C-alpha positions, 0 to 999 in steps of 0.5 A, a space after each residue: 500499500 506504501 508503494 502504491 501511494 508513493 505517487 500521491 499527486 493521482 489520488 487527488 484525481 476523485 475518478 482513481 479515488 472513486 476507482 481505487 474505493 471501490 474495487 477494495 471494497 469487494 476485495 473481501 468478497 466471495 467469487 469477487 461479485 459486481 455492483 452492490 446496491 450501496 454503490 454510490 452513483 460516481 462508482 465508489 463506495 461509502 463502506 469499504 469492509 468497515 471503513 466509512 468514507 474512504 477518502 473522506 479528506 480528499 473530497 472535502 478539500 476537493 471540492 472546497 478548493 477547487 469546486 469539482 461541480 460535475 463529480 459528486 464525491 462530497 455529495 454522493 454521501 447520506 442516506 443511504 450510507 446509514 442504511 448500508 451502516 445497518 445492513 451490512 453488506 459484509 459478513 463475516 467471512 467477507 472481513 476475513 480479507 481486510 483483518 491483519 495476516 496473522 488473525 487466522 485462528 480466530 475467524 468464526 463462521 459467518 453467523 457468528 459476526 454479533 460475537 467474535 472478536 473483534 481484529 485489529 484494522 490493517 494499515 491497507 484502511 488506514 492510509 484510506 482513512 486518512 493522510 496526515 503528510 502536508 503532500 496530501 493536505 497541503 494546498 499547492 501554495 507555490 501554484 497559488 502563489 504564483 497565480 496570485 502574487 501575493 503580498 506579506 500579510 497573504 502569504 503569511 495569512 496561506 500559511 496558516 492556511 496550509 498548515 490548518 490543512 494538515 491539523 485537519 487531516 491530522 484530525 480525521 486521520 486520529 479518529 480512523 478506525 482501530 477496530 472492527 465492527 462486526 454490528 450494525 450498533 458499532 457500525 453506526 457509532 464508528 460512522 458517527 465519530 467520522 462524521 464527527 472527526 470532518 466537522 472538526 476539520 471544517 472547524 479547523 480549516 474554515 477561520 484561516 480560510 476566511 481569512 485569505 480569502 477576505 485579503 485577496 482584492 477582486 482580481 486574486 480572487 478570480 485568479 484563483 478562481 481561475 487556479 481552480 477550473 484549470 484543476 479541474 480541468 486535470 483532474 479529468 474526473 468522472 462527468 456525471 452531467 448533473 450538479 452537486 444538487 442533483 446529485 445530491 439529491 439522487 443520492 438520498 434516494 433508492 435504497 429506502 425500503 427496508 426488508 421487513 419481511 426478512 426481517 419477520 421470517 428470521 426474528 420472528 420479533 415480539 410485539 415489543 420487538 415491532 414496536 422498537 421497529 417501527 421507530 427505528 424504520 421512522 427514525 430513517 425515513 426521518 434521517 432520509 428527508 433530514 439529508 434529502 431537505 440539505 441538498 444545495 440548492 446552488 452551487 457554492 461560488 468561492 472557496 469560504 463559501 464551499 467549505 461552509 456548505 460543506 460543515 452545514 451538510 456534515 452537521 446534517 449527516 450527523 443529526 441523522 446518524 444519531 437519529 437513527 443510532 438511538 432508534 437502532 440501538 433500542 432495537 437491538 438491545 431487545 434481540 437475543 443474542 440468536 436474533 442479533 446473528 440473523 439481523 447481521 446476516 441479511 444485508 451481505 444477502 440482499 443483493 437488489 435495491 428492491 430488498 429481494 432477498 438470495 442466498 450468499 455463497 457458500 460452496 463452490 466459489 473460490 474465496 477472492 483474495 485480490 491484494 488490495 495495494 495491488 489493486 491501487 498499484 495497476 489504478 494508478 498506473 492508469 491514472 499517472 
């Protein structure tokens, strides 16, 4: 993985990040089967094994500084990721692809997901989780200086902004998961922690970004905008044919139907459990509505405005996650161990948006053990 990430400039291409996330997300699957119902519109995945929002800082950074109006990397995240967190698309056997190589003795059957011992997340996932190095999180100071020809005060403000960007990335990396979450409540807890770290990163970067931008004159602001346009052209990001608002709205649609029939058939909930389940479904519908209403109505035109939009979106996402998590904790806490195991098995068996279920492959399939490092090196070569 370290070798694959040696050419770090390639990761500034949102399309490259989406391809890497998509391939890494499926690396632990049986038989390497294709698209999943939780895949994002731009081709990436919100969950890579136990990790939520791979390359989070890149997505925040790119949208803030350069706009990327045709690429929905940041705005693609929303309710369907909460849904996928509840109904994990990964069984325990699939997650062994993300366990350290010395943890084979801890493997358990796929039906033991709710009680299996957790393991440390390997370095491959932490590399996708965040990077605090300056060549990743630092601004392209030389290019910005060349474009705007800053005076001494502007140069000092730009340095402060670059340092804040590194601190923000360090905060996101510090919140990376250190354990694999094997239950729905644990996954939503990890999701909440990830979003909270991103919100803190916005709070770190917003003040110095505002100060720097306020010191620029109109001509310098126009040059900075033109620099962003050039960056978008060089990125060759995947085109979606829609604005961030359209991408965000589309992302909230799709996977919303609950697998009610499967829950009834597998869990046989009691009357009290069914009341709690109804409350969870209501909370999920509320979360979906919150996130849909919080999509950008107009494209923000300046970096400070775009970062403010990022912060508002993350605040709503955090509210949505907390809303669902509270109801989920209540429902999950009412289940027996056997019911919990059955609940965790629902996700890996689902293959369609409509909620139809297919049996997870158990025989006559080879394990898909593609090297994540090798996959990423392959896509790095293509991008570069």
